[in-house]
Steps between C-alpha positions, in 0.01 A plus 500: 500500500614855440652718769229684698660837409531432125217620281333242278326560169126429539219533246141512623261408219146624447256443214628731230838587651760468769702695751877448532665579832826439686421371849699386799453132578308577819259725307447230237433246778239738649333541159482126437351438847238773447382376157243242619316760711458743209413864570735798482866455591783755518825385339826677587724490194826672409301764310256567786172365633240344271148406613366193319157334506606138552154377402576572132855361486531223241864400563821595679825427318832508688866427435515264799495180296822345380602613150579231242640520149412248230208284392556170681395403849758491775 
């Protein structure tokens, strides 16, 4: 997992678009925990605070997964 002080690239997807942010790992953890409850959630990113209605989020994409190059399975 990434260092808690290092910002991670995160994309929050909605129908018709997405929002790209750089978040600390702890902030991303808070976002992922809050998703099931829905409602409005403040996200503290490098660029400032963003308020998102979690009830309309379609996906959250992060760079946390291991990167692989090639077409075969490991």
